[in-house]
DSSP file (Angstrom, degrees, kcal/mol; ACC not computed):
  #  RESIDUE AA STRUCTURE BP1 BP2  ACC     N-H-->O    O-->H-N    N-H-->O    O-->H-N    TCO  KAPPA ALPHA  PHI   PSI    X-CA   Y-CA   Z-CA
    1    1 A M              0   0    0      0, 0.0     2,-0.4     0, 0.0   122,-0.3   0.000 360.0 360.0 360.0 140.5   -1.2  -16.8    4.8
    2    2 A V  E     -A  122   0A   0    120,-3.7   120,-2.2     2,-0.0     2,-0.4  -0.951 360.0-139.5-115.5 132.3   -1.8  -16.6    1.1
    3    3 A K  E     -A  121   0A   0     -2,-0.4     2,-0.4   118,-0.2   118,-0.2  -0.788  21.4-176.1 -93.9 137.9    0.8  -14.8   -1.3
    4    4 A Q  E     -A  120   0A   0    116,-3.0   116,-2.5    -2,-0.4     2,-0.4  -0.979   7.9-159.0-130.7 144.9   -0.6  -12.7   -4.0
    5    5 A H  E     +A  119   0A   0     -2,-0.4     2,-0.3   114,-0.2   114,-0.2  -0.979  12.7 171.3-127.2 138.8    1.3  -10.9   -6.8
    6    6 A F  E     +A  118   0A   0    112,-2.5   112,-3.3    -2,-0.4     2,-0.3  -0.971   6.4 179.9-138.3 152.7    0.3   -7.9   -8.9
    7    7 A Q  E     -A  117   0A   0     -2,-0.3     2,-0.3   110,-0.2   110,-0.2  -0.985  11.1-167.9-151.7 160.5    2.2   -5.8  -11.3
    8    8 A A  E     -A  116   0A   0    108,-1.7   108,-2.8    -2,-0.3     2,-0.5  -0.991  18.7-138.5-147.7 146.7    1.9   -2.9  -13.7
    9    9 A E  E     -A  115   0A   0     -2,-0.3     2,-0.4   106,-0.2   106,-0.2  -0.952  27.4-169.8-106.7 128.1    4.1   -1.4  -16.4
   10   10 A I  E     -A  114   0A   0    104,-3.1   104,-3.0    -2,-0.5     2,-2.1  -0.969  27.1-132.0-124.9 129.1    4.0    2.4  -16.2
   11   11 A K  S    S+     0   0    0     -2,-0.4     2,-0.3   102,-0.2   102,-0.2  -0.507  78.0  84.7 -81.4  75.0    5.5    4.7  -18.8
   12   12 A A  S    S-     0   0    0     -2,-2.1   102,-0.4   100,-0.2    -2,-0.2  -0.964  87.1 -86.3-164.7 159.9    7.4    6.8  -16.2
   13   13 A A    >>  -     0   0    0     -2,-0.3     4,-2.2     1,-0.1     3,-0.5  -0.406  41.2-115.5 -76.8 158.5   10.7    6.8  -14.5
   14   14 A K  H 3> S+     0   0    0      1,-0.2     4,-2.9     2,-0.2     5,-0.2   0.826 114.8  61.1 -61.1 -33.9   10.8    4.8  -11.2
   15   15 A E  H 3> S+     0   0    0      2,-0.2     4,-2.3     1,-0.2    -1,-0.2   0.902 107.0  45.8 -58.2 -42.4   11.5    7.9   -9.2
   16   16 A K  H <> S+     0   0    0     -3,-0.5     4,-3.2     2,-0.2     5,-0.3   0.943 112.7  49.7 -64.8 -46.3    8.2    9.3  -10.4
   17   17 A V  H  X S+     0   0    0     -4,-2.2     4,-2.5     1,-0.2    -2,-0.2   0.937 111.9  48.6 -57.4 -48.3    6.3    6.1   -9.8
   18   18 A W  H  X S+     0   0    0     -4,-2.9     4,-1.8     1,-0.2    -1,-0.2   0.934 115.2  43.8 -58.5 -49.0    7.8    5.9   -6.2
   19   19 A K  H  X S+     0   0    0     -4,-2.3     4,-2.7     1,-0.2    -1,-0.2   0.900 114.0  49.7 -68.0 -40.1    6.9    9.5   -5.5
   20   20 A T  H  < S+     0   0    0     -4,-3.2    -1,-0.2     1,-0.2    -2,-0.2   0.871 113.2  48.0 -67.0 -34.9    3.4    9.3   -7.0
   21   21 A M  H  < S+     0   0    0     -4,-2.5    -1,-0.2    -5,-0.3    -2,-0.2   0.836 124.0  28.9 -70.4 -33.2    2.8    6.1   -5.0
   22   22 A L  H  < S+     0   0    0     -4,-1.8     2,-0.2    -5,-0.2    -2,-0.2   0.651  89.6 101.0-111.5 -20.1    4.0    7.5   -1.6
   23   23 A D  S >X S-     0   0    0     -4,-2.7     4,-3.2    -5,-0.2     3,-0.6  -0.529  75.8-126.8 -73.5 134.3    3.4   11.3   -1.7
   24   24 A K  H 3> S+     0   0    0      1,-0.2     4,-2.6    -2,-0.2     5,-0.2   0.867 101.9  52.7 -58.4 -45.0    0.2   12.0    0.3
   25   25 A P  H 34 S+     0   0    0      0, 0.0     4,-0.4     0, 0.0    -1,-0.2   0.894 120.4  34.2 -55.8 -39.8   -1.8   14.0   -2.3
   26   26 A T  H X> S+     0   0    0     -3,-0.6     4,-2.0    -7,-0.2     3,-0.5   0.819 112.7  60.8 -89.8 -28.5   -1.4   11.3   -5.0
   27   27 A Y  H 3X S+     0   0    0     -4,-3.2     4,-2.3     1,-0.2    -3,-0.2   0.925 102.3  53.4 -51.2 -48.1   -1.5    8.4   -2.5
   28   28 A E  H 3< S+     0   0    0     -4,-2.6    -1,-0.2    -5,-0.3    10,-0.2   0.724 108.3  52.4 -67.6 -18.4   -4.9    9.5   -1.5
   29   29 A K  H X4 S+     0   0    0     -3,-0.5     3,-0.7    -4,-0.4    -1,-0.2   0.907 113.3  37.6 -83.1 -42.2   -6.0    9.4   -5.2
   30   30 A W  H >< S+     0   0    0     -4,-2.0     3,-1.2     1,-0.2   110,-0.2   0.805 108.8  61.9 -80.3 -25.0   -4.9    6.0   -6.1
   31   31 A T  G >X S+     0   0    0     -4,-2.3     4,-1.8     1,-0.3     3,-1.6   0.434  75.6  92.3 -83.4   6.8   -5.9    4.3   -2.9
   32   32 A K  G <4 S+     0   0    0     -3,-0.7    -1,-0.3     1,-0.3    -2,-0.1   0.755  71.9  74.1 -61.2 -21.6   -9.5    5.3   -3.5
   33   33 A A  G <4 S+     0   0    0     -3,-1.2    -1,-0.3     1,-0.2    -2,-0.2   0.765 106.2  32.3 -63.2 -24.3   -9.6    1.9   -5.0
   34   34 A F  T <4 S-     0   0    0     -3,-1.6    -2,-0.2     1,-0.4    -1,-0.2   0.776 139.0  -1.2 -99.8 -30.7   -9.5    0.4   -1.5
   35   35 A S    ><  -     0   0    0     -4,-1.8     3,-1.7     1,-0.1    -1,-0.4  -0.927  67.8-123.0-162.6 130.2  -11.4    3.1    0.5
   36   36 A P  T 3  S+     0   0    0      0, 0.0    -1,-0.1     0, 0.0    -4,-0.1   0.820 109.7  26.6 -49.3 -43.3  -12.9    6.4   -0.7
   37   37 A N  T 3  S+     0   0    0     -6,-0.1    19,-0.1    -5,-0.1    -5,-0.1  -0.124  83.3 165.7-118.0  35.1  -11.0    8.7    1.7
   38   38 A S    <   +     0   0    0     -3,-1.7     2,-0.3   -10,-0.2    16,-0.2  -0.221   8.4 153.4 -54.1 133.2   -7.8    6.6    2.3
   39   39 A T  E     -B   53   0A   0     14,-2.6    14,-1.8    -8,-0.1     2,-0.3  -0.882  24.0-147.7-148.2-177.0   -5.0    8.5    3.9
   40   40 A F  E     -B   52   0A   0     -2,-0.3     2,-0.4    12,-0.2    12,-0.2  -0.981   8.5-144.4-151.5 162.9   -2.0    7.8    6.1
   41   41 A A  E     +B   51   0A   0     10,-2.2    10,-2.5    -2,-0.3     2,-0.2  -1.000  59.8  64.2-128.4 133.8    0.3    9.2    8.9
   42   42 A G  S    S-     0   0    0     -2,-0.4     8,-0.1     8,-0.2    -2,-0.1  -0.812  75.3-102.5 142.0 179.4    3.9    8.5    8.9
   43   43 A D        -     0   0    0     -2,-0.2    -1,-0.1     6,-0.2     7,-0.1   0.270  41.1-120.4-127.3  16.3    7.1    9.1    6.9
   44   44 A W        +     0   0    0      1,-0.2     2,-0.2     5,-0.1     3,-0.1   0.618  63.0 144.5  61.5  15.8    7.9    5.9    5.0
   45   45 A S    >   -     0   0    0      1,-0.1     3,-2.3     4,-0.1    20,-0.3  -0.610  61.9 -87.2 -89.4 152.0   11.3    5.5    6.7
   46   46 A E  T 3  S+     0   0    0      1,-0.3    20,-0.2    -2,-0.2    -1,-0.1  -0.217 114.4  13.5 -55.2 134.6   12.8    2.2    7.7
   47   47 A S  T 3  S+     0   0    0     18,-2.7    -1,-0.3     1,-0.3     2,-0.1   0.406  98.9 128.3  78.0   1.3   11.6    1.1   11.2
   48   48 A S    <   -     0   0    0     -3,-2.3    17,-2.9    17,-0.1     2,-0.5  -0.477  59.9-120.2 -84.8 157.1    8.9    3.7   11.3
   49   49 A A  E     - C   0  64A   0     15,-0.2     2,-0.4    -2,-0.1    15,-0.2  -0.849  25.4-161.5 -99.2 134.6    5.3    3.1   12.1
   50   50 A M  E     - C   0  63A   0     13,-3.2    13,-2.6    -2,-0.5     2,-0.5  -0.892   3.5-155.4-112.0 140.5    2.7    3.9    9.5
   51   51 A R  E     -BC  41  62A   0    -10,-2.5   -10,-2.2    -2,-0.4     2,-0.4  -0.976   9.6-170.9-117.3 131.4   -1.0    4.4   10.2
   52   52 A F  E     +BC  40  61A   0      9,-2.9     9,-2.2    -2,-0.5     2,-0.3  -0.960  21.0 137.7-122.4 131.2   -3.5    3.9    7.4
   53   53 A W  E     -BC  39  60A   0    -14,-1.8   -14,-2.6    -2,-0.4     7,-0.2  -0.985  47.7-122.9-163.3 170.7   -7.2    4.8    7.7
   54   54 A D  E >>> - C   0  59A   0      5,-1.5     4,-3.3    -2,-0.3     3,-1.2  -0.977  17.9-152.1-123.8 113.3  -10.3    6.2    6.1
   55   55 A P  T 345S+     0   0    0      0, 0.0    -1,-0.1     0, 0.0   -17,-0.1   0.813  98.5  53.7 -58.0 -29.7  -11.8    9.1    8.2
   56   56 A G  T 345S+     0   0    0      1,-0.2   -18,-0.0   -19,-0.1    -3,-0.0   0.794 114.2  40.7 -71.6 -29.7  -15.2    8.3    6.8
   57   57 A Y  T <45S-     0   0    0     -3,-1.2    -1,-0.2     2,-0.2     3,-0.1   0.803  99.8-140.7 -87.0 -35.1  -14.9    4.7    7.8
   58   58 A G  T  <5 +     0   0    0     -4,-3.3    28,-0.3     1,-0.3     2,-0.3   0.466  65.9  62.7  90.8   0.8  -13.3    5.4   11.2
   59   59 A G  E   < +C   54   0A   0     -5,-0.5    -5,-1.5    26,-0.1    -1,-0.3  -0.822  47.1 147.1-143.7-177.6  -10.7    2.6   11.4
   60   60 A G  E     -CD  53  82A   0     22,-2.2    22,-3.2    -2,-0.3     2,-0.3  -0.921  37.7 -72.5 177.5-150.1   -7.6    1.3    9.7
   61   61 A T  E     -CD  52  81A   0     -9,-2.2    -9,-2.9    20,-0.3     2,-0.4  -0.888  19.9-138.5-136.2 163.3   -4.3   -0.5   10.2
   62   62 A K  E     -CD  51  80A   0     18,-2.7    17,-2.8    -2,-0.3    18,-1.4  -0.991  25.1-180.0-122.0 132.0   -0.8    0.1   11.6
   63   63 A A  E     -CD  50  78A   0    -13,-2.6   -13,-3.2    -2,-0.4     2,-0.5  -0.947  22.7-134.8-129.6 153.0    2.2   -1.2    9.8
   64   64 A L  E     -CD  49  77A   0     13,-2.9    13,-2.3    -2,-0.3     2,-0.6  -0.910  23.3-126.0-106.3 133.8    5.9   -1.1   10.5
   65   65 A V  E     + D   0  76A   0    -17,-2.9   -18,-2.7    -2,-0.5    11,-0.3  -0.702  31.5 176.2 -78.8 116.1    8.3   -0.2    7.6
   66   66 A E  E     +     0   0A   0      9,-2.7     2,-0.3    -2,-0.6    10,-0.2   0.779  61.5  13.6 -90.5 -33.0   10.8   -3.1    7.5
   67   67 A K  E     - D   0  75A   0      8,-1.6     8,-2.3   -21,-0.1     2,-0.4  -0.984  56.0-179.3-151.9 132.5   12.9   -2.2    4.4
   68   68 A V  E     + D   0  74A   0     -2,-0.3     6,-0.2     6,-0.2   -22,-0.1  -0.969   9.8 167.8-138.9 121.5   13.3    0.9    2.3
   69   69 A K  E >>  - D   0  73A   0      4,-2.9     3,-3.0    -2,-0.4     4,-2.2  -0.912  47.6-117.9-124.4  98.6   15.6    1.1   -0.7
   70   70 A P  T 34 S+     0   0    0      0, 0.0   -55,-0.1     0, 0.0     4,-0.1  -0.066  91.3   0.3 -49.9 130.4   14.5    4.4   -2.3
   71   71 A F  T 34 S+     0   0    0    -57,-0.1     3,-0.1     1,-0.1   -53,-0.1   0.474 134.7  57.7  70.7   7.7   13.1    3.9   -5.9
   72   72 A E  T <4 S+     0   0    0     -3,-3.0    35,-2.5     1,-0.3     2,-0.3   0.675 106.8   4.5-127.0 -45.6   13.7    0.1   -5.6
   73   73 A L  E  <  +DE  69 106A   0     -4,-2.2    -4,-2.9    33,-0.2     2,-0.3  -0.999  42.5 179.0-154.4 136.8   12.0   -1.6   -2.7
   74   74 A L  E     -DE  68 105A   0     31,-2.1    31,-3.1    -2,-0.3     2,-0.4  -0.973  12.1-177.2-138.9 130.7    9.5   -0.9    0.2
   75   75 A R  E     +DE  67 104A   0     -8,-2.3    -9,-2.7    -2,-0.3    -8,-1.6  -0.995   4.0 174.3-130.9 129.0    8.4   -3.6    2.6
   76   76 A M  E     -DE  65 103A   0     27,-3.0    27,-3.0    -2,-0.4     2,-0.4  -0.965  15.7-155.9-131.3 150.7    5.9   -3.2    5.4
   77   77 A R  E     -DE  64 102A   0    -13,-2.3   -13,-2.9    -2,-0.3     2,-0.3  -0.995  22.4-126.3-124.5 132.5    4.2   -5.6    8.0
   78   78 A H  E     +D   63   0A   0     23,-2.7    22,-2.8    -2,-0.4   -15,-0.3  -0.563  29.3 172.1 -75.8 133.1    0.9   -4.9    9.6
   79   79 A V  E     +     0   0A   0    -17,-2.8     2,-0.3     1,-0.3   -16,-0.2   0.498  58.6   6.7-120.8  -8.9    1.0   -5.1   13.4
   80   80 A A  E     -D   62   0A   0    -18,-1.4   -18,-2.7    18,-0.1    -1,-0.3  -0.979  60.6-119.1-166.9 158.9   -2.5   -3.8   14.6
   81   81 A M  E     -DF  61  89A   0      8,-2.3     8,-2.9    -2,-0.3     2,-0.5  -0.755  31.2-132.6 -95.4 152.3   -5.9   -2.7   13.5
   82   82 A I  E     -DF  60  88A   0    -22,-3.2   -22,-2.2    -2,-0.3     6,-0.2  -0.956  18.3-141.6-111.8 120.9   -6.9    0.8   14.4
   83   83 A A    >   -     0   0    0      4,-2.9     3,-2.2    -2,-0.5   -25,-0.1  -0.260  31.8 -98.2 -74.3 164.0  -10.3    1.3   16.0
   84   84 A A  T 3  S+     0   0    0      1,-0.3    -1,-0.1     2,-0.1   -25,-0.1   0.817 125.6  55.1 -52.1 -37.8  -12.7    4.2   15.2
   85   85 A D  T 3  S-     0   0    0      1,-0.1    -1,-0.3     2,-0.1     3,-0.1   0.463 122.6-105.5 -80.2  -1.1  -11.4    5.9   18.4
   86   86 A G  S <  S+     0   0    0     -3,-2.2    -2,-0.1     1,-0.3    -1,-0.1   0.301  75.8 135.5  95.1  -8.3   -7.8    5.7   17.3
   87   87 A S        -     0   0    0     -5,-0.1    -4,-2.9     1,-0.1     2,-0.4  -0.333  57.0-113.0 -72.1 159.1   -6.9    2.9   19.7
   88   88 A E  E     -F   82   0A   0     -6,-0.2     2,-0.6    -3,-0.1    -6,-0.2  -0.784  25.2-160.0 -94.5 133.1   -4.8   -0.1   18.6
   89   89 A D  E     +F   81   0A   0     -8,-2.9    -8,-2.3    -2,-0.4    -2,-0.0  -0.955  29.3 149.8-116.3 117.5   -6.4   -3.5   18.5
   90   90 A V        +     0   0    0     -2,-0.6    -1,-0.1   -10,-0.2    -8,-0.0   0.332  69.7  58.3-122.9   4.5   -4.3   -6.6   18.5
   91   91 A E  S    S+     0   0    0      4,-0.0    -2,-0.1     5,-0.0     5,-0.0   0.705  76.0  94.7-111.9 -26.2   -6.6   -9.0   20.3
   92   92 A S  S  > S-     0   0    0      1,-0.1     4,-2.5   -11,-0.1     5,-0.2  -0.229  83.4-111.3 -67.2 160.9   -9.8   -9.2   18.3
   93   93 A P  H  > S+     0   0    0      0, 0.0     4,-1.4     0, 0.0     5,-0.1   0.901 119.7  50.9 -58.4 -39.6  -10.3  -12.1   15.7
   94   94 A D  H  > S+     0   0    0      1,-0.2     4,-1.5     2,-0.2     3,-0.3   0.923 109.8  48.5 -63.5 -44.5  -10.1   -9.6   12.9
   95   95 A A  H  > S+     0   0    0      1,-0.2     4,-3.0     2,-0.2    -1,-0.2   0.887 107.9  54.6 -64.7 -38.7   -6.9   -8.0   14.2
   96   96 A K  H  < S+     0   0    0     -4,-2.5    -1,-0.2     1,-0.2    -2,-0.2   0.807 107.6  51.1 -70.6 -24.1   -5.3  -11.4   14.6
   97   97 A K  H  < S+     0   0    0     -4,-1.4    26,-0.5    -3,-0.3    -1,-0.2   0.800 114.5  43.8 -72.5 -30.1   -6.1  -12.2   10.9
   98   98 A L  H >< S+     0   0    0     -4,-1.5     3,-2.5    -3,-0.1   -20,-0.2   0.879  89.2  97.3 -80.3 -41.1   -4.5   -8.9    9.9
   99   99 A I  T 3< S+     0   0    0     -4,-3.0   -20,-0.2     1,-0.3     3,-0.1  -0.258  88.3  27.2 -58.0 127.8   -1.4   -9.0   12.0
  100  100 A G  T 3  S+     0   0    0    -22,-2.8    -1,-0.3     1,-0.3   -21,-0.1   0.184  80.9 148.8 103.4 -13.9    1.5  -10.3   10.0
  101  101 A T    <   -     0   0    0     -3,-2.5   -23,-2.7   -23,-0.2     2,-0.5  -0.296  34.7-151.6 -51.2 125.8    0.2   -9.2    6.7
  102  102 A L  E     -EG  77 121A   0     19,-2.5    19,-2.2   -25,-0.2     2,-0.4  -0.892  15.2-172.8-109.5 132.8    3.1   -8.3    4.5
  103  103 A E  E     +EG  76 120A   0    -27,-3.0   -27,-3.0    -2,-0.5     2,-0.4  -0.992   9.0 177.7-123.0 130.9    3.1   -5.8    1.7
  104  104 A Q  E     -EG  75 119A   0     15,-2.4    15,-2.5    -2,-0.4     2,-0.5  -0.993   9.7-166.7-136.7 130.8    6.1   -5.4   -0.5
  105  105 A Y  E     -EG  74 118A   0    -31,-3.1   -31,-2.1    -2,-0.4     2,-0.4  -0.967   3.0-169.6-124.8 129.7    6.7   -3.2   -3.5
  106  106 A G  E     -EG  73 117A   0     11,-2.5    11,-3.1    -2,-0.5     2,-0.4  -0.943   3.5-162.4-119.5 136.0    9.5   -3.6   -6.0
  107  107 A F  E     + G   0 116A   0    -35,-2.5     2,-0.3    -2,-0.4     9,-0.2  -0.974  13.4 168.8-122.6 125.0   10.4   -0.9   -8.8
  108  108 A S  E     - G   0 115A   0      7,-1.5     7,-3.7    -2,-0.4     2,-0.4  -0.992  14.6-157.3-135.4 145.1   12.5   -1.7  -11.8
  109  109 A E  E     + G   0 114A   0     -2,-0.3     2,-0.3     5,-0.3     5,-0.2  -0.968  15.9 168.7-129.4 138.6   13.0    0.6  -14.9
  110  110 A S  E >  S- G   0 113A   0      3,-2.3     3,-1.7    -2,-0.4    -2,-0.0  -0.948  73.8 -14.7-144.2 123.5   14.0   -0.1  -18.5
  111  111 A K  T 3  S-     0   0    0     -2,-0.3     3,-0.1     1,-0.3   -98,-0.0   0.865 128.5 -49.6  56.9  42.1   13.8    2.4  -21.4
  112  112 A G  T 3  S+     0   0    0      1,-0.2     2,-0.5  -101,-0.0    -1,-0.3   0.498 115.4 111.2  79.5   0.6   11.5    4.7  -19.5
  113  113 A V  E <   - G   0 110A   0     -3,-1.7    -3,-2.3  -102,-0.2     2,-0.5  -0.958  52.9-153.9-113.7 123.0    9.1    2.1  -18.4
  114  114 A T  E     -AG  10 109A   0   -104,-3.0  -104,-3.1    -2,-0.5     2,-0.7  -0.800   3.4-151.6 -95.1 129.8    8.8    1.1  -14.7
  115  115 A R  E     -AG   9 108A   0     -7,-3.7    -7,-1.5    -2,-0.5     2,-0.6  -0.910  11.3-159.9-101.9 119.5    7.6   -2.3  -13.7
  116  116 A L  E     -AG   8 107A   0   -108,-2.8  -108,-1.7    -2,-0.7     2,-0.5  -0.847   4.5-163.2 -99.9 120.9    5.9   -2.1  -10.3
  117  117 A F  E     -AG   7 106A   0    -11,-3.1   -11,-2.5    -2,-0.6     2,-0.5  -0.905   3.3-168.3-104.9 132.2    5.7   -5.5   -8.5
  118  118 A V  E     -AG   6 105A   0   -112,-3.3  -112,-2.5    -2,-0.5     2,-0.5  -0.983   4.0-175.9-119.6 126.5    3.3   -5.8   -5.6
  119  119 A E  E     -AG   5 104A   0    -15,-2.5   -15,-2.4    -2,-0.5     2,-0.4  -0.994   2.5-174.5-124.8 126.9    3.5   -8.8   -3.3
  120  120 A I  E     -AG   4 103A   0   -116,-2.5  -116,-3.0    -2,-0.5     2,-0.5  -0.964   9.9-170.1-119.4 137.5    0.9   -9.3   -0.5
  121  121 A E  E     +AG   3 102A   0    -19,-2.2   -19,-2.5    -2,-0.4     2,-0.3  -0.942  33.3 138.5-124.8 106.8    1.0  -12.0    2.0
  122  122 A A  E     -A    2   0A   0   -120,-2.2  -120,-3.7    -2,-0.5   -24,-0.1  -0.833  57.7 -67.4-142.2 171.1   -2.2  -12.0    4.0
  123  123 A H    >   -     0   0    0    -26,-0.5     3,-2.4    -2,-0.3     4,-0.4  -0.417  52.1-115.4 -63.8 143.0   -4.9  -14.2    5.6
  124  124 A E  G >  S+     0   0    0      1,-0.3     3,-1.5     2,-0.2     4,-0.5   0.777 111.4  69.8 -56.8 -28.3   -6.9  -15.9    2.9
  125  125 A E  G 3  S+     0   0    0      1,-0.3     4,-0.3     2,-0.1    -1,-0.3   0.770 100.3  49.2 -58.9 -23.8  -10.0  -14.0    3.9
  126  126 A Y  G <> S+     0   0    0     -3,-2.4     4,-2.7     1,-0.2    -1,-0.3   0.502  85.2  91.6 -93.9  -4.9   -8.4  -10.9    2.6
  127  127 A S  H <> S+     0   0    0     -3,-1.5     4,-2.3    -4,-0.4    -1,-0.2   0.878  85.4  48.0 -60.6 -42.3   -7.4  -12.3   -0.8
  128  128 A A  H  > S+     0   0    0     -4,-0.5     4,-2.5    -3,-0.2     5,-0.3   0.908 111.9  50.5 -66.6 -40.9  -10.5  -11.4   -2.8
  129  129 A M  H  > S+     0   0    0     -4,-0.3     4,-2.8     1,-0.2     5,-0.2   0.943 112.7  46.9 -60.1 -47.1  -10.4   -7.7   -1.4
  130  130 A F  H  X S+     0   0    0     -4,-2.7     4,-3.1     2,-0.2     5,-0.3   0.916 111.2  51.5 -64.0 -40.2   -6.7   -7.4   -2.4
  131  131 A A  H  X S+     0   0    0     -4,-2.3     4,-1.6    -5,-0.2    -2,-0.2   0.947 116.0  39.7 -61.5 -50.4   -7.2   -8.8   -5.8
  132  132 A E  H  X S+     0   0    0     -4,-2.5     4,-1.4     2,-0.2    -2,-0.2   0.911 119.3  47.3 -64.7 -42.8  -10.1   -6.4   -6.6
  133  133 A G  H  X S+     0   0    0     -4,-2.8     4,-3.0    -5,-0.3    -2,-0.2   0.923 112.0  46.6 -63.2 -47.6   -8.4   -3.5   -4.9
  134  134 A W  H  X S+     0   0    0     -4,-3.1     4,-2.4     1,-0.2     5,-0.3   0.829 107.5  58.2 -73.7 -29.8   -5.0   -3.8   -6.5
  135  135 A D  H  X S+     0   0    0     -4,-1.6     4,-1.0    -5,-0.3    -1,-0.2   0.932 116.0  35.4 -61.1 -41.5   -6.5   -4.3  -10.0
  136  136 A K  H  X S+     0   0    0     -4,-1.4     4,-2.1     2,-0.2    -2,-0.2   0.899 117.0  54.2 -75.8 -43.6   -8.2   -0.9   -9.7
  137  137 A A  H  X S+     0   0    0     -4,-3.0     4,-2.8     1,-0.2     5,-0.2   0.902 105.6  51.4 -61.1 -45.0   -5.4    0.7   -7.7
  138  138 A L  H  X S+     0   0    0     -4,-2.4     4,-2.6     1,-0.2    -1,-0.2   0.881 109.4  51.4 -57.7 -42.2   -2.7   -0.1  -10.3
  139  139 A K  H  X S+     0   0    0     -4,-1.0     4,-2.1    -5,-0.3    -1,-0.2   0.919 112.6  44.7 -62.4 -45.7   -4.8    1.4  -13.0
  140  140 A L  H  X S+     0   0    0     -4,-2.1     4,-2.4     2,-0.2    -2,-0.2   0.915 113.4  50.0 -62.6 -44.0   -5.3    4.6  -11.0
  141  141 A L  H  X S+     0   0    0     -4,-2.8     4,-2.5     1,-0.2    -2,-0.2   0.924 110.3  51.1 -63.1 -44.8   -1.6    4.8  -10.1
  142  142 A K  H  X S+     0   0    0     -4,-2.6     4,-2.0     2,-0.2    -1,-0.2   0.882 108.9  50.9 -59.0 -41.4   -0.6    4.2  -13.7
  143  143 A E  H  X S+     0   0    0     -4,-2.1     4,-1.4     2,-0.2    -2,-0.2   0.906 112.6  47.6 -65.0 -41.4   -3.0    7.1  -14.9
  144  144 A L  H  < S+     0   0    0     -4,-2.4    -2,-0.2     1,-0.2    -1,-0.2   0.926 113.3  45.7 -62.8 -43.4   -1.4    9.4  -12.3
  145  145 A C  H  < S+     0   0    0     -4,-2.5    -1,-0.2     1,-0.2    -2,-0.2   0.839 115.9  45.9 -69.9 -34.5    2.1    8.6  -13.2
  146  146 A E  H >< S+     0   0    0     -4,-2.0     3,-0.9    -5,-0.2    -1,-0.2   0.638  90.3 101.0 -88.7 -15.0    1.6    8.8  -17.0
  147  147 A A  T 3< S+     0   0    0     -4,-1.4    -3,-0.0     1,-0.2    -4,-0.0  -0.432  91.8   7.2 -69.0 145.2   -0.4   12.1  -16.9
  148  148 A N  T 3         0   0    0      1,-0.1    -1,-0.2    -2,-0.1    -2,-0.0   0.856 360.0 360.0  55.4  40.8    1.5   15.3  -17.8
  149  149 A R    <         0   0    0     -3,-0.9    -1,-0.1  -138,-0.0    -2,-0.1   0.529 360.0 360.0 -70.3 360.0    4.6   13.3  -18.9
């Protein structure tokens, strides 16, 4: 597993950044950086299962929410790939590389500026995809949060 760190400074309260990041309508806008029609099912509560996919692509991932401190911390661990038919895959070589991937998001605010910290721990094969995706995603998220301030 390789650890990667990304961050953004966003001129908005951490509550707004949190909600913009996790509310479905805005989530679907900033996650276009990873997949054009990204969406999710789940409620972001601790111990819940979240499903992430792109209906146009037909597959995705399942993650368990490990820790939630509203407006401060969110941590998830991926536990399966989701096949085009909706079934969960934990046996294929790709699934075995994905399982265990950790995503953690930290939020801190000072003087109206939120610093969003993203930590990814994933198989080295995914590091280039995460680096490219998070660079674009954080710019989109920043734009959404700073619009209509």
